N, C-alpha and C positions, 0 to 999 in steps of 0.2 A: 561530334562524331554520337551516334547514340547508342543506344547501350547492348544493339546487336554488335554494332561495327566493335567492342570491347573484345580484349586476348582472356579468353579463358580467367586467368589467376584475376584478374579484374572481378570478373564475373559472379568469380563465386565471394571475391571481396563484396561486392556490392548486395551479393545475396544472403551472406553475413552480416552485415548493417540494419535489412529489413528486419533479417532475427532480431538481431537485439534490439532493436527499435521497437517490436511488438514485445517482447518480453519487459520492455519499459514503460511500455503503453498498461500489460497487465499490474507491473509491481504498484502503478499511480494505483490503479483501480481498487486494488486493496488497501493503497495506503487511505483511500480517498475513505474507502468503507468504514477503516480503522477509524477514523478520524468524525468522524460522521457518530460508530458507537458508543467513544470515549464521550461526545458532547451528550448521544439521549443520557447517557450513563453521569452527569458531572449535572443534568437538567433535574434526575429523579432522585439523585441524592437529596438537591437543595429543595425539591417539593417535604420528598421525606422528613426531611428536617423540621420543614417550617406543620409539620402533623403535632399534636399538641400527642404526649405519652400514651394518656386516656384515652384518646380514639383510636377503634381500630381498624386494625389495615391488615388488605387482604393481599396474595399474590399467584400470577398465574401458578397452577405446573399442568401443563399438559391443554385441556381441555376445564379443570380443577379453576377456581379457586378456592384459597384454603387460606385462614386467618395465622396469621405471622408477627410477632413479636418487632415492636419500629427497630432495635438495638440491628437483632436480627438481618432485618430487610439492611438495614445499614450497612453494617459489617461484609453483607455478599454483595453488594454493588463499592465498596470499595476493593474489594477483592477482587471483580470483574474490574474495576478502572487500572489496577496495578497489574491484571495478566494484558488490558489490549495498551497501556503504556508500553511492556517490554514485547509487545509484538509487534507495537509500530517504530520501537529501535530499530526491530529484524529490519522490518522491510524497510526503512528509511539507511541501513548498511549495507540492502540491496541494490537499493534505487543508485546509492552514491556509486558501488560498482562496476554496475550492470552500464551507468553515465558515463564513468572509465572509459569503459572497454568499448561504449559507443563514440564518444571523440576519440579514442586510440585509432577504432576501426576509420572513422571519417577522415584524419589527419594520412591512414595509412594511401585510403583510396586518390586524395587528393597527389600527395607523391607520385603514388604510380601513373596520374594523369597527367601528372606535368613530366616525368619521366616520355612517356608516353609521346607528348603534343611535342616535344624537342626530338624527336625523330623524325 
């Protein structure tokens, strides 16, 4: 049975399934972006820790480079990482919720198709 031959109530669930899949894909892209930011922040923290406290350190502010204290930059980066970790937790909860919803709709469609095939 093709999708055009499906009853409206199954078509509605299939449409809902596609929306949920798109939502899950967007969440996974956001999660990947956050993972990259965390990795970059970790690398920056490690590199700054290697720098001697007597050396000059600059940070970017818009299009300018501004001299900054090593400890201040480390503090900012650690705070950024904490924020990113919180965002990651939120995104992971969203991912689980949407993934569970996706499975639920998939199971519902399978049951509907089984009922339809048995008629």
